C-alpha positions, -999 to 999 in steps of 0.1 A, spaced: -604 359 -32 -629 360 -3 -618 325 7 -581 337 6 -589 366 29 -608 344 53 -578 320 54 -554 348 62 -578 362 88 -579 328 105 -541 325 103 -538 359 119 -561 349 148 -540 318 153 -507 338 154 -522 363 178 -533 335 202 -498 322 201 -484 356 209 -468 361 174 -482 396 169 -458 405 142 -467 374 121 -504 381 127 -500 417 113 -480 404 83 -508 379 75 -533 407 74 -510 432 56 -506 406 28 -543 413 19 -537 451 18 -505 448 -2 -517 422 -27 -514 430 -64 -548 413 -69 -576 436 -56 -599 424 -29 -634 437 -23 -633 471 -5 -652 456 24 -626 430 29 -598 455 28 -617 477 54 -622 449 78 -586 438 74 -572 473 81 -595 477 112 -581 444 124 -545 455 119 -552 488 137 -568 469 166 -538 446 169 -513 475 167 -531 495 194 -535 464 216 -500 450 214 -476 478 203 -466 514 202 -472 517 165 -500 543 168 -491 561 136 -491 529 117 -526 521 131 -537 556 123 -526 552 87 -547 520 83 -577 536 98 -575 567 77 -573 545 46 -603 526 59 -622 558 64 -616 569 28 -628 535 15 -659 537 37 -669 570 22 -679 553 -11 -700 526 7 -735 538 17 -741 511 44 -716 495 68 -728 514 98 -710 493 124 -677 494 104 -679 531 100 -686 537 137 -657 513 146 -633 531 123 -643 565 137 -639 553 173 -605 537 168 -593 566 148 -604 589 176 -583 569 200 -553 572 177 -556 609 175 -558 611 213 -527 590 217 -507 612 193 -521 644 209 -541 655 178 -572 667 198 -587 689 171 -586 660 147 -601 637 173 -630 661 179 -636 664 141 -638 626 137 -661 622 167 -684 648 153 -685 629 120 -695 598 140 -723 617 157 -735 630 123 -736 595 110 -757 583 139 -781 612 135 -789 599 100 -791 563 110 -819 542 123 -797 515 138 -817 512 171 -800 499 202 -765 496 185 -767 532 172 -775 545 207 -745 526 221 -723 542 195 -738 576 203 -728 571 239 -693 560 228 -687 591 207 -701 615 234 -679 599 260 -648 603 239 -658 638 229 -662 648 265 -627 635 273 -612 655 244 -630 686 255 -618 682 291 -582 679 278 -587 713 262 -601 727 294 -636 732 280 -655 717 310 -689 731 301 -688 715 267 -675 683 282 -704 682 307 -729 689 278 -716 659 259 -718 637 289 -754 649 296 -763 639 260 -749 604 268 -769 603 301 -801 613 284 -795 585 258 -788 559 285 -819 569 303 -840 565 272 -824 530 268 -835 522 304 -799 512 311 -790 522 347 -754 509 346 -748 531 316 -765 560 333 -742 556 362 -712 557 339 -722 591 326 -734 604 360 -700 596 376 -681 611 346 -702 643 350 -693 644 387 -656 639 379 -656 669 356 -675 690 382 -648 681 407 -621 692 383 -639 724 375 -655 732 409 -674 763 399 -696 761 430 -704 736 457 -741 733 449 -735 720 413 -710 695 427 -735 684 454 -762 680 427 -739 658 407 -732 637 439 -769 634 446 -776 622 411 -749 595 414 -764 583 446 -799 581 432 -788 562 401 -766 538 420 -795 530 444 -817 522 413 -793 494 402 -801 460 416 -778 449 445 -766 419 426 -758 439 395 -739 465 416 -716 438 428 -707 430 392 -700 467 383 -667 467 402 -652 495 380 -682 518 387 -681 509 424 -644 521 427 -650 551 405 -681 563 423 -666 557 458 -633 574 450 -651 604 436 -672 606 467 -641 605 489 -625 633 468 -656 654 472 -661 648 510 -625 654 519 -626 686 497 -654 699 518 -638 686 550 -667 661 558 -644 635 572 -671 616 591 -691 608 560 -659 601 540 -650 573 564 -677 550 552 -666 554 516 -630 548 524 -640 516 542 -661 504 512 -631 510 489 -608 491 511 -632 462 515 -638 460 477 -601 460 470 -594 433 494 -622 412 481 -610 417 445 -575 407 455 -588 375 470 -606 368 438 -575 375 417 -555 351 439 -582 324 434 -581 329 396 -543 325 397 -546 292 416 -573 279 393 -553 289 362 -522 271 376 -543 240 382 -558 242 348 -524 244 332 -513 213 350 -544 194 339 -539 205 303 -503 193 305 -514 159 318 -540 157 290 -513 162 264 -497 129 273 -503 101 248 -500 72 274 -531 82 294 -557 54 298 -594 61 291 -605 64 328 -577 89 337 -583 109 305 -620 111 312 -615 122 348 -590 149 337 -613 161 309 -641 165 335 -618 184 358 -607 206 329 -643 215 321 -650 223 357 -620 245 361 -628 263 328 -663 270 340 -651 283 373 -626 306 356 -652 319 331 -675 327 360 -648 346 379 -633 365 349 -664 370 327 -643 359 298 -674 353 277 -676 390 269 -663 403 237 -649 438 238 -657 452 204 -641 486 212 -614 483 238 -594 513 250 -557 507 255 -532 528 275 -496 526 262 -476 497 249 -483 471 276 -506 442 266 -533 444 292 -554 414 302 -586 409 321 -569 413 355 -557 448 345 -592 461 336 -619 478 356 -643 488 328 -670 513 335 -694 507 306 -704 481 281 -689 477 246 -684 496 225 -679 523 252 -657 505 277 -650 538 295 -622 525 317 -609 553 340 -577 539 354 -560 504 352 -566 482 382 -530 488 395 -536 525 397 -570 521 414 -554 498 440 -527 524 446 -553 551 448 -572 532 474 -541 527 495 -535 565 492 -570 574 504 -565 551 534 -532 569 541 -547 604 537 -576 595 560 -556 578 587 -526 601 589 -544 630 608 -557 604 632 -522 594 641 -525 558 627 -490 559 614 -484 522 615 -512 516 590 -501 546 570 -465 533 566 -479 499 556 -501 514 529 -474 538 516 -451 508 511 -479 488 494 -487 517 471 -451 524 462 -445 488 455 -476 486 431 -465 518 413 -429 505 409 -441 473 393 -464 492 369 -437 517 360 -413 488 352 -439 473 329 -440 507 311 -402 506 307 -396 534 332 -363 523 349 -337 544 367 -322 560 336 -354 569 317 -364 605 315 -395 623 302 -382 628 267 -376 591 264 -412 582 267 -433 570 238 -462 595 233 -488 567 237 -473 558 271 -472 593 285 -506 595 300 -506 563 319 -470 569 330 -481 603 343 -508 587 365 -484 564 382 -457 592 385 -482 615 402 -494 588 425 -458 581 435 -453 617 443 -484 617 465 -472 587 484 -438 603 489 -454 635 500 -474 617 527 -442 598 537 -424 632 543 -454 644 563 -454 613 585 -417 613 590 -416 650 600 -445 644 624 -424 617 641 -392 637 639 -377 611 616 -357 638 597 -333 615 579 -361 595 564 -380 627 555 -348 639 537 -346 607 517 -382 608 506 -380 645 497 -349 639 477 -367 612 458 -395 637 450 -369 662 437 -352 636 416 -384 623 400 -394 659 393 -361 667 376 -365 636 354 -401 643 345 -405 681 348 -435 686 326 -456 657 338 -448 665 374 -449 703 370 -478 705 395 -455 690 421 -429 718 419 -448 740 445 -454 709 467 -417 702 468 -409 738 478 -436 736 505 -421 704 519 -386 719 518 -400 747 539 -416 723 564 -383 703 567 -363 735 572 -388 747 598 -387 714 617 -349 716 621 -350 752 632 -339 769 599 -368 795 600 -354 820 575 -348 793 549 -383 778 557 -399 812 550 -381 815 517 -394 781 505 -429 787 517 -431 820 498 -416 803 467 -442 776 469 -470 802 471 -456 820 440 -455 787 421 -491 777 428 -523 791 413 -543 772 439 -558 796 464 -558 771 492 -521 762 487 -512 799 486 -531 805 518 -516 776 537 -481 786 526 -487 821 539 -498 806 573 -467 784 574 -445 814 566 -462 833 594 -456 806 619 -419 805 609 -418 843 615 -434 839 649 -408 813 659 -380 838 651 -392 856 682 -384 893 675 -408 922 671 -401 927 634 -407 891 626 -440 892 645 -451 922 624 -442 902 592 -462 873 605 -493 895 609 -488 907 574 -489 871 562 -519 861 583 -540 892 577 -550 885 541 -559 849 548 -580 859 578 -599 883 555 -609 855 531 -609 824 554 -647 819 550 -645 819 512 -627 785 511 -644 752 506 -644 734 540 -626 747 571 -590 736 565 -576 771 559 -598 786 586 -586 762 614 -549 767 604 -550 805 603 -570 807 635 -544 787 653 -515 808 639 -534 841 647 -543 829 682 -507 820 688 -495 854 676 -520 873 697 -509 853 727 -472 863 720 -484 899 718 -501 896 752 -536 900 737 -547 871 758 -585 874 758 -587 878 720 -563 850 716 -585 828 738 -616 836 717 -598 828 684 -583 796 697 -615 783 714 -635 788 681 -607 772 661 -605 742 684 -643 737 683 -643 738 645 -613 715 643 -628 689 667 -662 689 652 -652 689 615 -617 678 608 -609 651 634 -573 660 630 -556 648 663 -524 667 657 -542 700 651 -564 694 681 -532 687 702 -517 719 690 -548 739 698 -549 724 733 -512 731 739 -516 768 729 -548 770 751 -530 753 780 -502 778 776 -527 806 776 -545 793 807 -512 792 824 -505 828 814 -539 838 829 -531 818 861 -560 795 855 -540 765 868 -569 741 871 -578 745 834 -542 746 824 -534 712 840 -565 696 824 -558 709 790 -521 702 790 -525 666 801 -550 660 772 -525 676 748 -496 655 761 -517 623 757 -524 632 720 -488 643 713 -475 609 727 -500 590 705 -487 609 675 -451 606 686 -449 643 681 -417 651 700 -417 689 696 -452 693 708 -445 669 737 -415 692 747 -437 723 745 -464 707 767 -438 694 792 -422 729 794 -457 743 802 -463 716 828 -430 724 844 -440 760 847 -474 750 861 -458 728 888 -435 757 897 -465 780 901 -483 754 923 -451 745 943 -454 708 934 -417 701 936 -419 664 931 -440 667 899 -417 695 887 -385 675 891 -401 644 875 -415 664 846 -383 683 840 -363 651 839 -387 637 812 -386 670 794 -348 670 794 -347 635 778 -371 645 751 -351 677 743 -319 657 741 -336 632 718 -349 659 695 -315 678 695 -297 646 685 -322 640 657 -318 675 644 -280 672 647 -280 640 626 -302 657 600 -280 687 598 -249 666 593 -265 647 564 -253 652 529 -288 662 518 -294 689 545 -277 719 528 -292 711 494 -327 709 509 -326 741 529 -307 762 504 -326 792 492 -325 780 456 -356 767 438 -354 731 424 -345 735 387 -353 709 361 -341 707 325 -363 729 303 -380 709 275 -385 722 240 -420 734 230 -426 702 211 -415 680 241 -438 700 264 -468 696 241 -463 659 238 -458 655 276 -489 674 287 -514 661 262 -533 631 274 -567 619 288 -580 644 313 -594 620 339 -562 621 358 -554 620 394 -546 654 409 -547 655 447 -535 681 470 -528 660 501 -506 668 531 -488 697 546 -469 696 578 -451 723 598 -441 731 633 -438 759 658 -406 757 677 -391 776 706 -379 771 742 -399 789 768 -436 782 778 -447 815 762 -428 809 729 -437 773 725 -432 745 700 -458 727 680 -465 716 645 -494 723 622 -504 694 600 -535 689 579 -544 680 544 -568 686 516 -580 663 487 -588 693 465 -571 696 431 -538 713 426 -541 734 395 -512 731 371 -491 763 370 -492 781 337 -460 789 321 
């Protein structure tokens, strides 16, 4: 019977290589369903093989789980078989995660750890120990138990250190950093995790580092998230550049592989001809061997993945993978397509405040195209909604859906900065539609959509509606930073309304944020609230205090953020203030600098505000020629902005976007909610851009737009 089993195993391998997965499974199930009993070890190996095929090529997670649970029962009666037991536990753990049975997953992983504690299986046992701790940490993070997750990862790190395996140490060190970034209890613990990653990464030989592409992307992205969170943009720049260079290099390698594969296919087709003479066949065989060697060197296809991790129903090949650790751990964070999109996103986030909008638009288009292709592979077309998703496809779908929302969010920010209101409307409507279709997966985006609706309403002069949306966004978010920024934005809308009562309400909004501005990580909230408060003080004729606030805020913004738009806004307010104090020399210098930045950013409202101040300045100085020339340019800009606003207000989306009604999505049942939110915790949650403007007509009630961003996490709102 053993020979029969080996024959069926071989036939199953042949069918799998030919893409006949169903036939391969049937070959193997013939052993399990046979009336004649096979040895338990044969049945166990067969069921493990079936489960692997099902997880790799299908959505049949429950079918795979059933085979693995049967294997586990059979293994209980066998005293040895350490590798098979570990493999069964690991695969079963993955099945439980895919179906959302996290308690069962933790239970099976703890059984695996107990098995290892009683085993003396040396190096292999330590690798499995690392595998189980890695999966256990992920399960614990899904449940929100970050401390226990870090503890499990620390156990893995200690084991990897004892094995003198720096690449494996780096896997656990970066995973620990990731959990710290999600938890963020205090900055010092995160900094310690960053320092440990740096030390371990430096300990890996340079040549080996180049081969650890998955770790390179993972480590650099986590560094970018950390540095942007603490507003250290200067140091973040080098990591963004490394990511971009690594992605471009890998894309070139991928293209080279495709070209070699195409040539190899042509050679193989030629070799299949029966009329080839000996010399031609020999030459083609030599070329075939050379091409295969080149491909193996590029793809590393010599490796056997004894314990792969699969996301969803799509068959994923070498070009989709960026593994972080060796078999049986694998430890892949995100598929390559998601990593590429995330690199594009970091470039956008980093370049947008600098006003490099051409590059931003290019990367937004690139990222959205990548995401669209990946969503189509997952079967997410125009008509698909959240409840239609297979459970096993939910997590990877949610990664791409969240990334799509972040790209659209940045697109809205760029479009509003350039007063491209129609384009901003379209991107914002796309965000709303995606949220309505996937309300649980994209629940965290609900407050962002409301905030962006507020920014749009403010930019077109609908201040009352803007305030309503900002306050709603603040209520929807549990993130203190988001709440603070929305309060600042609401305050600015109140200031722009211009009456005494609105100014009092603006102060009510600003006051609480001023009181806690030093408690935030980084200076993002501080620089925004200082600009708003300085502007309010100026409107209230408290000019000296306004100057102090604004000067400090400008210095902090310039030294730390590098946000050109925010610098331009500070300069404009300070120029306005200098004009009010009749310091015409300083006013001229400041306003010209502000106008230069506003032109670079194509920020029309700020340009108009600066020009109105310059007109007033020239009037004070009696420079009639400059006044007429400046006023003419100002008039053209005002007409341009008014036309853009009129076009936006006549659009079919305008009323829907500014209406004081929260975006509502279909409420899912409790079961649907559970299945939608359960998934691997190493997800992408980025709080990226906000954009808003001050708008008015006279030099003393001026127009500007605040815009900045944060890469900190948006916490999911509790129901």
